[in-house]
Structure formats: structure tokens, C-alpha cells
N, C-alpha and C positions, 0 to 999 in steps of 0.2 A: 084782676087783682087776686093774689093768692089767699086762700082761706087759712085761718089760724086754728090750731088745736091747743087745748090746755093740756100740758104735760105735767105729770107728777114724778118727782125724783126723790127716792128714798135712799138716804145715806146711812149705812150701818157702820159704826165705829168699832175699833178693836176692843173697847171696854164694854160693848154690848148696847150702848145707847144708840138711838135712832133719831135722825132729823128728817123732816119732810119739807120739800120745797116745791113750788109750782111755778111754771112759766108758760108763756105762749110761744108756740113754734109754728112757723109757716109750713103748710103741708108740703111745699116743694123744697124745703130746707134739707139738702142732702149732706150738710156738714156737721150734724149733731154728733155722730160717732167719731168723726174726725176731731172735733173739739175735745171730746173726752180722751182720745188718744194723746192729743197735745197736752192736756192737763196732766196725764200720767207721766209724760216725758218731762214736764216742767216741775214736777214734784208738788204742785199745788192745784187744788180745785178752787178757782176764784169766781165769785158770784157778786153781781151788783144787786144789793137789796134796796129797799125803798130809800134809805137814808145813809147807806154805808156800803163799803166793800167787805166781803167776807172771804178770807183765804184759809182753806183747810188743808193741812199737810196730807199728801196722799199716803204717807206711811202710817197715819192714824186711821185710815179708812179700810174696813174689812171688805165692803161691797157697796156698789151703787146699782140701784134698780130704776129703770126708766119705764114709765107706762103712760100711754101706749108706746110701743116700740116705733122707731123711725121707719118710714117706708123704704128708704134706701139704706143699706148697711155697708160698712167697710168690707173689703175682701177678707180681712182677718177674722171676721165674725163667723162662728160656726152656726149654721142654719138648721132649722127643723129639729131642734134638740128637745127631748122630753125628759123632765126630771122624774126620777123614780125613787121610791122609798127603799 
């Protein structure tokens, strides 16, 4: 049986506000980056919360940060990048 990891997703909106979400991800789940690419193409980030669905328009999102990063990344992801000031 695959182990699960708790993942934190930070969504920063164009107006500067930030939402944080957490979810469990199977360690062998290689589809996480693919799901985010599909969300960008569909124009909405849709999440199932405890008692409702939340759809956030992608045009209102400045950035999405996932921690820890998935083990397997899509070919379009630039690897081994260092942020500098």
C-alpha cells in the first residue's frame, strides 16, 4: 500500500491575499503536476473541501506553491533552479 504525504498548497492571488490548503497525496502519485497543468488549461482550480466545492478562476491567481514538491515532475518543469535576490 502506498504511503501518503501531507501537502501544503499556498495560493497567492493578484490582489496580494493568500490562501493555504492541505491535502494528502500518495507518494507514488505522479499526476499532481499534470492535474495543475489541466487546471490551468481549464481556467479554474477546483477543489473539494469538507462540505463544498471551491472553484478559483486561474486569472485571479498570481502563483501556486506546493510543498513538499512531487517526486515525479512533468517534462515542462525546469529542474534544479535556485532563486536569487
